[in-house]
C-alpha positions in Angstrom: 33.0 31.4 9.5 31.4 28.0 9.9 28.5 27.7 12.3 28.6 24.7 14.6 25.4 23.0 15.6 24.9 22.3 19.3 25.0 18.6 20.1 21.6 18.9 21.9 20.1 20.3 18.7 21.5 17.3 16.7 20.1 14.9 19.3 16.7 16.5 19.2 16.6 16.5 15.5 17.6 12.8 15.3 14.9 12.0 17.7 12.4 13.8 15.5 13.7 12.0 12.5 13.3 8.7 14.3 9.7 9.5 15.1 9.1 10.5 11.5 10.6 7.3 10.2 8.5 5.2 12.6 5.4 7.1 11.4 6.4 6.5 7.8 6.8 2.8 8.5 3.3 2.6 9.8 2.0 4.7 6.8 3.8 2.4 4.3 2.2 -0.6 6.0 -1.2 0.9 5.6 -0.4 1.8 2.0 0.2 -1.8 1.2 -2.8 -3.0 3.2 -5.1 -0.6 1.3 -3.9 -1.7 -2.1 -2.0 1.5 -2.7 -4.8 3.9 -1.8 -4.4 7.5 -2.8 -4.9 8.9 0.7 -2.0 6.9 2.0 0.2 7.8 -1.0 -0.4 11.5 -0.4 0.3 11.4 3.3 3.6 9.5 2.7 4.6 11.9 -0.1 3.9 14.9 2.2 5.9 13.5 5.1 8.8 12.4 2.9 8.9 15.8 1.3 9.1 17.6 4.7 11.6 15.1 6.0 13.8 15.6 2.9 13.7 19.4 3.3 14.4 19.2 7.1 17.3 16.8 6.6 18.9 18.9 3.9 18.7 22.0 6.1 20.1 20.2 9.1 23.0 18.7 7.2 21.9 15.1 7.0 22.2 14.4 3.3 21.9 10.6 3.5 18.6 10.8 5.3 17.4 13.4 2.9 18.2 11.1 0.0 16.4 8.2 1.6 13.3 10.4 2.2 13.4 11.5 -1.4 13.6 7.9 -2.6 10.6 6.9 -0.5 8.7 9.9 -1.9 9.5 8.9 -5.5 8.2 5.4 -4.9 4.8 6.5 -3.7 4.4 8.7 -6.8 3.7 5.5 -8.7 0.0 5.3 -9.3 -2.0 2.2 -8.3 -1.9 0.6 -11.8 1.9 0.9 -11.9 2.4 -0.2 -8.3 0.2 -3.3 -8.1 2.3 -5.5 -10.4 5.4 -4.4 -8.4 4.1 -5.0 -4.9 6.7 -7.6 -3.9 9.6 -5.5 -5.2 8.2 -2.3 -3.6 7.9 -4.0 -0.2 11.5 -5.1 -0.5 12.6 -1.6 -1.5 10.8 0.1 1.3 12.2 -2.5 3.8 15.7 -1.7 2.5 15.2 2.1 2.7 13.9 1.8 6.3 16.9 -0.3 7.2 19.3 2.2 5.7 17.6 5.1 7.5 17.9 3.2 10.8 21.6 2.5 10.1 22.2 6.1 9.2 20.5 7.3 12.4 22.5 4.8 14.4 25.7 5.9 12.8 24.8 9.6 13.4 24.1 8.8 17.1 27.5 7.2 17.5 29.5 9.9 15.7 27.3 13.0 16.5 
């Protein structure tokens, strides 16, 4: 027996994910402004970990993968990240774009 999720639950979850992604975007901006400060790295890692778990449980594997990818990037320590700032900015921009596209696709098909 397969359980079907209610459309309203999917809509509510997508809204929460959109809020989380917006929050992450701001956090990532602060991370770069701070020169990759530990406090920002930890917050982003915590948020991406929770987002990954929630998306996995709710059946949104693409969003879970994107959250995991962001979490892995912030695991780089400051010395590793500083020489890669330009590439890291591009990668985060790409991941946020993919998350937005995924949410948009889910909204149209959900």
